[in-house]
C-alpha positions as a printed Julia matrix, in Angstrom:
585×3 Matrix{Float64}:
  53.76   38.21  -90.83
  51.22   38.82  -88.18
  51.36   36.82  -84.97
  48.19   36.45  -83.03
  48.65   35.84  -79.33
  45.89   34.02  -77.53
  45.53   34.77  -73.87
  43.68   32.07  -72.0
  42.37   32.31  -68.5
  40.39   30.06  -66.25
  36.69   30.35  -66.67
  35.58   31.23  -63.18
  33.41   33.96  -61.62
  35.03   37.38  -61.27
  33.35   40.1   -59.23
  34.23   43.6   -60.33
  31.75   45.6   -58.26
  29.02   45.5   -55.65
  26.18   47.93  -55.07
  23.67   48.03  -52.19
  20.15   48.99  -53.24
  17.45   49.97  -50.79
  14.25   48.03  -50.65
  11.25   49.69  -52.31
   9.28   49.98  -49.09
  11.97   51.62  -47.01
  15.32   53.26  -47.6
  17.84   51.72  -45.23
  20.95   53.18  -46.77
  22.82   55.55  -44.43
  26.18   56.48  -45.97
  29.57   55.2   -47.06
  32.7    54.85  -45.02
  36.09   56.27  -46.04
  37.19   52.82  -47.14
  34.19   52.55  -49.44
  32.03   50.26  -47.28
  28.3    50.8   -47.41
  26.61   51.56  -44.07
  22.98   50.52  -43.61
  20.56   50.34  -40.73
  21.01   47.24  -38.47
  18.5    44.36  -38.52
  17.21   45.27  -41.96
  16.99   43.74  -45.41
  18.78   45.08  -48.46
  19.17   44.16  -52.12
  22.72   43.41  -53.24
  23.71   43.78  -56.9
  26.96   42.14  -58.02
  28.74   42.96  -61.32
  31.46   40.93  -63.03
  32.1    38.02  -65.4
  30.78   34.45  -65.41
  28.47   35.19  -62.48
  26.08   32.56  -63.8
  28.44   29.89  -62.48
  27.91   30.93  -58.81
  25.87   28.38  -56.8
  25.96   29.68  -53.21
  26.68   33.1   -51.7
  27.59   33.46  -48.03
  27.8    36.54  -45.82
  30.34   36.45  -43.0
  32.04   38.78  -40.55
  35.11   36.57  -40.37
  36.45   34.05  -42.84
  34.48   32.08  -45.36
  34.45   28.95  -43.19
  32.21   30.65  -40.6
  29.29   31.99  -42.59
  26.44   33.94  -41.01
  23.95   33.84  -43.88
  23.84   31.36  -46.78
  21.9    32.2   -49.96
  21.46   29.45  -52.53
  20.8    29.73  -56.25
  16.98   29.41  -56.08
  16.9    32.57  -53.93
  18.74   34.71  -56.51
  16.53   37.45  -58.05
  18.62   37.92  -61.21
  21.52   35.79  -62.39
  23.23   36.45  -65.68
  26.79   36.25  -66.93
  27.56   39.79  -65.81
  25.02   40.44  -63.06
  23.66   38.75  -59.96
  20.98   40.2   -57.63
  19.81   38.83  -54.25
  18.19   40.03  -51.03
  19.89   39.47  -47.65
  19.16   40.21  -44.04
  21.84   42.07  -42.1
  21.89   41.74  -38.33
  23.59   44.31  -36.15
  27.35   43.85  -36.22
  30.37   45.96  -35.37
  32.4    44.12  -37.98
  31.81   44.59  -41.72
  30.15   41.87  -43.74
  32.15   40.11  -46.45
  30.72   38.21  -49.42
  31.94   34.67  -50.18
  30.7    32.62  -53.07
  30.98   29.03  -54.27
  30.87   27.94  -57.87
  28.11   25.79  -59.18
  29.29   22.25  -59.77
  29.38   20.62  -63.13
  27.59   17.37  -63.83
  30.74   15.42  -63.15
  31.38   17.33  -59.96
  27.74   16.98  -59.0
  27.95   13.24  -59.48
  31.12   13.14  -57.42
  29.43   15.22  -54.73
  26.49   12.8   -54.62
  28.9     9.91  -54.29
  30.69   11.75  -51.53
  27.39   12.3   -49.75
  26.71    8.57  -49.92
  30.17    7.79  -48.6
  29.72   10.28  -45.77
  26.27    8.88  -44.96
  27.69    5.35  -44.7
  30.58    6.7   -42.65
  28.19    8.55  -40.36
  26.13    5.39  -39.93
  29.2     3.34  -39.05
  30.51    5.98  -36.65
  27.15    6.27  -34.88
  26.95    2.46  -34.62
  30.45    2.34  -33.11
  29.59    5.17  -30.74
  26.47    3.32  -29.62
  28.43    0.07  -29.29
  31.2     1.51  -27.13
  28.73    3.42  -24.97
  26.65    0.28  -24.45
  29.67   -1.91  -23.76
  30.95    0.59  -21.24
  27.77    0.03  -19.24
  27.01   -3.58  -20.14
  30.48   -5.1   -19.67
  31.94   -2.9   -16.97
  28.82   -3.21  -14.81
  29.47   -6.97  -14.51
  32.41   -7.83  -12.28
  34.44  -11.02  -12.9
  32.9   -12.47   -9.73
  29.39  -11.88  -11.07
  30.32  -13.49  -14.38
  31.66  -16.54  -12.52
  28.4   -16.65  -10.58
  26.42  -16.56  -13.84
  28.62  -19.36  -15.2
  27.6   -21.56  -12.27
  23.93  -20.76  -11.76
  22.69  -18.86  -14.83
  20.61  -20.17  -17.68
  22.17  -22.1   -20.54
  22.53  -19.04  -22.76
  23.73  -16.84  -19.88
  26.43  -19.38  -19.02
  27.57  -19.36  -22.65
  27.71  -15.55  -22.76
  29.56  -15.33  -19.44
  32.13  -17.89  -20.6
  32.85  -15.78  -23.71
  33.1   -12.45  -21.88
  35.01  -13.52  -18.75
  38.56  -13.72  -20.28
  38.26  -10.15  -21.6
  36.55   -8.79  -18.48
  39.34  -10.07  -16.24
  41.55   -7.31  -17.74
  39.2    -4.68  -16.39
  41.27   -1.5   -16.67
  42.63   -2.49  -20.11
  39.09   -3.07  -21.38
  37.87    0.18  -19.82
  40.67    2.25  -21.44
  40.0     0.66  -24.84
  36.28    1.39  -24.71
  36.72    4.99  -23.53
  39.47    5.81  -26.04
  37.47    4.45  -28.95
  34.31    6.19  -27.78
  36.09    9.55  -27.63
  37.73    9.03  -31.05
  34.46    8.08  -32.72
  32.51   10.99  -31.19
  35.24   13.44  -32.22
  35.16   12.1   -35.79
  31.39   12.6   -35.94
  31.76   16.24  -34.88
  34.54   16.9   -37.39
  32.58   15.42  -40.32
  29.51   17.46  -39.45
  31.66   20.56  -39.29
  32.81   19.96  -42.88
  29.27   19.51  -44.13
  27.46   22.37  -42.39
  28.13   25.57  -40.54
  29.55   25.65  -37.02
  26.39   26.02  -34.92
  24.36   23.56  -36.97
  27.19   21.01  -36.86
  27.46   21.45  -33.09
  23.72   21.0   -32.48
  23.23   18.07  -34.88
  26.33   16.17  -33.74
  25.54   16.75  -30.05
  21.93   15.59  -30.38
  22.95   12.57  -32.47
  25.68   11.51  -30.04
  23.45   11.92  -26.98
  20.41   10.1   -28.39
  21.92    7.54  -30.78
  25.3     7.13  -29.1
  24.34    7.26  -25.42
  20.68    6.99  -24.4
  19.46    4.27  -26.77
  22.43    1.85  -26.45
  22.71    2.23  -22.7
  19.0     1.61  -22.2
  19.35   -1.59  -24.26
  22.57   -2.78  -22.65
  21.21   -2.32  -19.14
  19.09   -5.43  -19.71
  20.82   -7.09  -22.67
  24.44   -6.19  -21.95
  25.52   -9.8   -21.52
  24.24  -10.84  -24.95
  25.52   -7.7   -26.7
  28.96   -8.12  -25.15
  29.14  -11.78  -26.16
  28.12  -11.21  -29.79
  30.52   -8.26  -30.25
  33.46   -9.76  -28.36
  35.45  -10.14  -31.59
  35.08   -6.43  -32.27
  36.13   -5.62  -28.72
  39.25   -7.77  -29.06
  40.08   -6.06  -32.38
  39.95   -2.58  -30.89
  41.93   -3.75  -27.86
  44.7    -4.71  -30.26
  44.42   -1.45  -32.24
  44.56    0.73  -29.12
  47.19   -1.4   -27.39
  49.96    1.26  -27.55
  47.76    3.73  -25.67
  45.28    1.74  -23.58
  47.62   -0.94  -22.22
  50.17    1.42  -20.57
  47.35    3.51  -19.08
  45.66    0.37  -17.72
  48.9    -0.76  -16.07
  49.21    2.62  -14.35
  45.64    2.27  -13.13
  46.38   -1.26  -11.88
  49.31    0.02   -9.86
  47.55    2.98   -8.26
  43.93    1.8    -8.1
  43.99   -1.96   -8.54
  41.17   -4.12   -9.81
  37.68   -3.28   -8.68
  36.64   -6.34   -6.7
  33.24   -5.91   -5.0
  33.06   -7.29   -1.46
  29.74   -7.8     0.35
  29.74   -7.75    4.12
  27.04   -9.38    6.25
  24.87   -6.27    6.39
  24.93   -5.8     2.61
  24.13   -9.46    1.97
  21.2    -9.4     4.41
  19.68   -6.3     2.84
  20.35   -7.68   -0.65
  18.35  -10.8     0.17
  15.58   -8.74    1.76
  15.28   -6.6    -1.38
  15.03   -9.63   -3.64
  11.51   -9.77   -5.09
  10.01  -13.2    -4.44
   6.27  -12.57   -4.69
   5.91  -15.05   -7.55
   8.23  -17.69   -6.07
   7.04  -18.54   -2.59
   9.57  -21.35   -2.21
  12.46  -18.96   -2.87
  10.93  -16.43   -0.46
  10.87  -19.07    2.3
  14.49  -20.02    1.6
  15.63  -16.39    1.7
  13.72  -15.88    4.94
  15.64  -18.73    6.57
  18.95  -17.46    5.18
  18.3   -13.97    6.52
  17.34  -15.38    9.92
  20.54  -17.45   10.09
  22.69  -14.43    9.26
  20.91  -12.11   11.69
  21.5   -14.24   14.8
  25.05  -12.87   15.06
  23.5    -9.46   15.81
  21.09  -10.76   18.45
  21.51  -11.74   22.07
  19.89  -14.3    24.32
  17.72  -11.56   25.8
  16.01  -11.08   22.42
  14.58  -14.61   22.26
  14.11  -15.7    25.89
  10.83  -16.82   27.43
  10.02  -14.58   30.4
  10.28  -16.16   33.83
   6.62  -15.47   34.64
   5.58  -17.48   31.58
   7.8   -20.47   32.34
   6.11  -23.65   33.56
   8.04  -24.85   36.64
   7.6   -27.3    39.48
   8.61  -27.15   43.11
  11.17  -29.72   44.2
   8.69  -30.86   46.86
   6.01  -31.72   44.32
   4.92  -35.37   44.47
   5.03  -37.15   41.12
   1.44  -38.36   41.09
  -0.97  -38.92   38.25
  -2.27  -35.37   38.51
   1.26  -33.98   38.29
   1.97  -36.04   35.17
  -1.33  -34.85   33.66
  -0.36  -31.22   34.17
   3.06  -31.83   32.66
   1.47  -33.47   29.63
  -1.04  -30.67   29.34
   1.77  -28.12   28.92
   3.73  -30.29   26.5
   7.28  -29.37   27.59
  10.13  -31.89   27.58
  12.35  -30.0    30.09
  10.97  -28.41   33.26
  12.94  -26.14   35.61
  12.7   -27.11   39.3
  12.8   -24.47   42.04
  13.31  -24.75   45.8
  11.94  -23.05   48.91
   8.76  -21.94   47.13
  10.84  -19.31   45.27
  10.56  -19.35   41.49
  13.78  -17.36   41.23
  15.68  -20.1    43.03
  16.02  -22.71   40.27
  18.03  -25.7    41.45
  17.58  -28.5    38.93
  16.12  -29.61   35.62
  13.53  -32.36   35.15
  13.35  -34.34   31.91
   9.85  -35.6    31.14
  11.31  -38.77   29.62
  12.67  -39.71   33.08
   9.09  -40.13   34.35
   8.48  -43.11   32.06
   9.76  -45.66   34.62
   8.2   -44.02   37.7
   5.02  -45.41   39.23
   2.83  -42.51   40.42
   1.7   -44.67   43.37
   5.26  -44.65   44.78
   4.86  -40.95   45.64
   8.37  -39.91   44.62
   9.13  -36.21   44.86
  10.57  -34.2    42.01
  13.69  -33.56   44.05
  14.41  -37.29   44.31
  14.26  -37.76   40.54
  16.41  -34.69   39.86
  19.08  -35.77   42.34
  19.25  -39.18   40.73
  19.81  -37.93   37.18
  21.54  -34.65   38.11
  21.41  -32.89   34.76
  23.72  -29.87   34.32
  22.05  -26.51   34.8
  23.46  -23.64   32.74
  23.06  -20.0    33.76
  23.81  -17.35   31.11
  23.54  -13.57   30.96
  21.0   -11.86   28.74
  23.78  -10.11   26.83
  25.33  -13.37   25.62
  25.47  -13.51   21.79
  22.93  -15.85   20.3
  25.4   -17.61   18.0
  27.59  -18.46   21.04
  24.56  -19.92   22.78
  23.83  -21.99   19.69
  27.39  -23.34   19.7
  26.93  -24.46   23.32
  23.65  -26.16   22.54
  25.23  -27.94   19.58
  27.73  -29.54   21.95
  24.82  -31.64   23.27
  25.36  -31.25   27.02
  22.14  -29.28   27.49
  19.41  -27.7    25.37
  17.97  -25.33   27.98
  19.66  -22.48   29.81
  18.52  -20.11   32.55
  18.86  -16.44   31.62
  19.83  -14.0    34.36
  20.92  -10.41   34.71
  23.86   -9.51   36.9
  23.9    -6.1    38.59
  26.93   -4.81   40.48
  26.43   -2.65   43.56
  29.23   -0.7    45.17
  29.05    0.11   48.87
  32.16    2.02   49.85
  34.96   -0.4    49.04
  32.76   -3.49   48.9
  31.44   -4.69   45.58
  28.34   -6.88   45.52
  26.61   -8.59   42.65
  22.91   -9.39   42.56
  21.4   -11.82   40.1
  17.83  -11.73   38.84
  16.29  -14.44   36.73
  14.8   -13.15   33.49
  13.64  -16.38   31.87
  14.86  -19.38   29.92
  16.19  -20.0    26.43
  16.1   -23.3    24.58
  17.52  -24.7    21.38
  14.05  -24.52   19.89
  13.93  -20.75   20.55
  17.13  -20.23   18.54
  15.96  -22.48   15.7
  12.69  -20.55   15.57
  14.67  -17.32   15.35
  16.62  -18.73   12.4
  13.47  -19.98   10.66
  11.63  -16.77   11.66
   8.59  -18.86   12.49
   7.2   -20.69   15.49
   7.8   -24.44   15.64
   4.63  -26.09   16.94
   4.68  -29.78   17.67
   1.78  -32.03   18.61
   2.13  -31.34   22.34
   2.58  -27.53   22.38
  -0.1   -25.5    24.13
   1.32  -22.08   23.17
   2.03  -20.96   19.59
   3.99  -17.79   20.38
   6.47  -17.43   23.22
   6.42  -13.63   23.01
   2.67  -13.01   23.05
   1.69  -16.34   24.68
  -0.95  -17.1    22.09
  -2.93  -20.22   22.96
  -3.05  -23.02   20.45
  -6.4   -23.9    18.92
  -6.59  -27.66   18.92
  -8.85  -29.64   16.66
  -9.61  -32.01   19.53
  -8.66  -31.2    23.11
  -7.38  -34.37   24.8
  -9.07  -35.45   28.01
  -6.71  -36.93   30.58
  -9.44  -38.37   32.76
  -8.75  -41.93   31.68
  -5.15  -41.92   32.86
  -5.73  -40.56   36.37
  -4.27  -43.38   38.43
  -5.2   -41.81   41.78
  -8.61  -43.33   41.06
  -8.26  -46.53   43.1
 -10.55  -49.47   43.8
 -12.71  -48.64   46.78
 -13.61  -50.81   49.76
 -16.55  -53.18   49.71
 -19.96  -51.71   50.22
 -22.09  -52.76   53.14
 -25.1   -54.97   52.4
 -27.45  -52.15   53.29
 -25.71  -49.58   50.98
 -25.48  -52.16   48.2
 -29.23  -52.82   48.34
 -30.02  -49.11   48.5
 -27.81  -48.44   45.47
 -29.41  -51.23   43.44
 -32.84  -49.94   44.35
 -31.83  -46.38   43.42
 -30.52  -47.49   40.03
 -33.61  -49.48   39.2
 -35.87  -46.61   40.17
 -34.01  -43.88   38.24
 -32.83  -45.65   35.08
 -34.81  -48.08   32.97
 -31.71  -50.01   31.8
 -31.1   -51.37   35.33
 -34.6   -52.82   35.87
 -35.21  -56.54   36.23
 -36.47  -57.02   32.66
 -33.05  -55.9    31.31
 -30.51  -56.83   34.0
 -30.78  -59.6    36.55
 -30.52  -58.36   40.15
 -27.57  -60.67   40.98
 -25.71  -59.56   37.83
 -26.32  -55.92   38.78
 -25.0   -56.58   42.3
 -21.84  -58.2    40.88
 -21.39  -55.32   38.43
 -21.72  -52.87   41.31
 -19.17  -54.66   43.56
 -16.53  -54.83   40.79
 -16.73  -51.13   39.84
 -16.45  -49.28   43.12
 -13.89  -46.41   42.73
 -12.44  -44.1    45.3
 -10.74  -40.76   44.54
  -8.57  -39.65   47.46
  -8.12  -35.86   47.15
  -5.53  -35.78   49.93
  -2.91  -37.18   47.51
  -3.56  -34.6    44.79
  -0.55  -32.27   44.6
  -0.44  -28.51   44.58
   1.41  -27.25   41.53
   2.65  -23.88   42.72
   2.83  -21.23   40.04
   0.86  -23.26   37.51
  -2.16  -20.95   37.42
  -4.06  -18.44   39.47
  -6.64  -21.09   40.4
  -4.76  -23.49   42.64
  -7.57  -25.91   43.48
  -7.32  -29.57   44.31
  -9.7   -30.99   41.73
  -9.81  -34.11   39.61
 -11.94  -34.03   36.44
 -14.46  -36.85   36.02
 -15.93  -35.68   32.69
 -14.64  -33.13   30.21
 -16.9   -30.95   28.1
 -17.25  -32.09   24.47
 -15.23  -35.24   25.18
 -16.91  -38.66   24.9
 -16.9   -40.85   28.01
 -17.52  -44.58   28.33
 -18.7   -44.98   31.86
 -21.78  -44.47   34.02
 -21.09  -42.68   37.32
 -23.13  -42.61   40.5
 -21.8   -40.6    43.46
 -22.2   -42.66   46.64
 -20.16  -40.44   49.01
 -18.75  -36.93   48.68
 -19.78  -34.34   46.16
 -18.98  -33.07   42.66
 -19.12  -29.7    40.91
 -20.76  -29.3    37.52
 -19.61  -26.38   35.38
 -21.54  -25.38   32.28
 -20.06  -22.24   30.76
 -20.73  -19.5    33.36
 -22.97  -21.66   35.54
 -21.73  -24.03   38.23
 -23.5   -26.01   40.95
 -22.68  -28.78   43.42
 -24.1   -32.32   43.37
 -24.1   -34.52   46.46
 -24.3   -38.28   46.82
 -26.73  -40.48   44.96
 -26.58  -38.44   41.82
 -26.31  -39.9    38.3
 -24.07  -38.71   35.44
 -25.13  -40.11   32.09
 -23.25  -39.54   28.82
């Protein structure tokens, strides 16, 4: 009886020999080593012939100087020159290397394996997509959520838009655990990026996997999501809050202990803005399109900056201050000059020395004074006796504002105190610098000049004159224009004759002679220049004059000079007119 033994073996490629063949154009074969390795010229191409069994099942051949996982050259099936069951030829390029090259091969997959490989590629593609999405999400949340502090989210809740308030309300509970959230995001970002690199390493060679994974993580996982979340971080964080909470639970064993350690050593990051930062933040706010907001911010900045300023920064210089001597008589001309300047409080000096301020005159106190009583300024000031406050130029502006708010006074005299030492004697000298008022401080807060209907100057610093639409003429209220004495019969007749000769309206056919005589007797006026005061320091031209007519101002009277003289000024021309001269308007 004959027994036949069947020996079965796995059908797989077996390589029994390798031969290196020179290229037809050039022989690059050098020799053989003692171990049987073939030595060829570096950086050259050679034809490799493999002998064995089932070589037709080989799909990829790799050349490597190490193990088969780190290939240097990969040659696929379409590049094979000859492929049969017992022979396989291909051409390869050999770079210079001190280590010998080894040949690795991979079998060609069957249809079933090919189908499984295609399915695996689809699974890996989906996995890559999900990992890149998670990498982008965590990178964006790291910037979008962590850039917003809990205080900023509370601010958005109160003054943001409807959607922003909704987003802030969703994010705030999670953001309040700042270090816990930060650890979760960073841990997940590192895990996802590492998984991407590992999967690429399985699919391709080392250098290709490194380059592709690095470029993908940088562009898809960092640049794109962070550029989006810089502007849309609030919305992205709100819509993905459920995913954030899920990963906070998954990473709890690692992220929570680390966050508690950070809380102990570092604490929560709570931004604090001091005055300087707030001022510069408001100044940097762009308000070109919203003028109303720009005006509000300007006032807010002015109010916050007064703590850094002193009285000396806003004072009105002493040479620009309108003052009166205590010996000045309160006459009609004095009241006119006070009204012309438009100030409600006037410093009063003594002994013809503007640096010797003794009292303060309130314009409202002149309402009950008859200019014909010839009261002096000193009399009025002694009756009311308002407090006079002297302050140094270095006094903080906010302290001065607090004093003015008390209501005892709204004007203070600014002085500088200098100490002089003579041996063992110390002397202090005081020099007046100017005045400061409540209006000056308010203007500094508003950062604009407050101009009311009576101001004659629009800028205390540069003394800019105000351009009025209609300059008021105070001629009508000059009460030093008194009724004159009766004219003699001879002067009365001469005046009537003069009027009838020089103006047609006074002739007999228009006005009866007796009516003209009565009109003349009832309108005799006398201006006594001896009662006109000198207002020292008011201007460089200290002349005792009373205006009768003002240029470009309508008048409602006809004037004939009977005694004395008048001066007519027309731009740069002036001339004197004596008695029996007519002014017609």
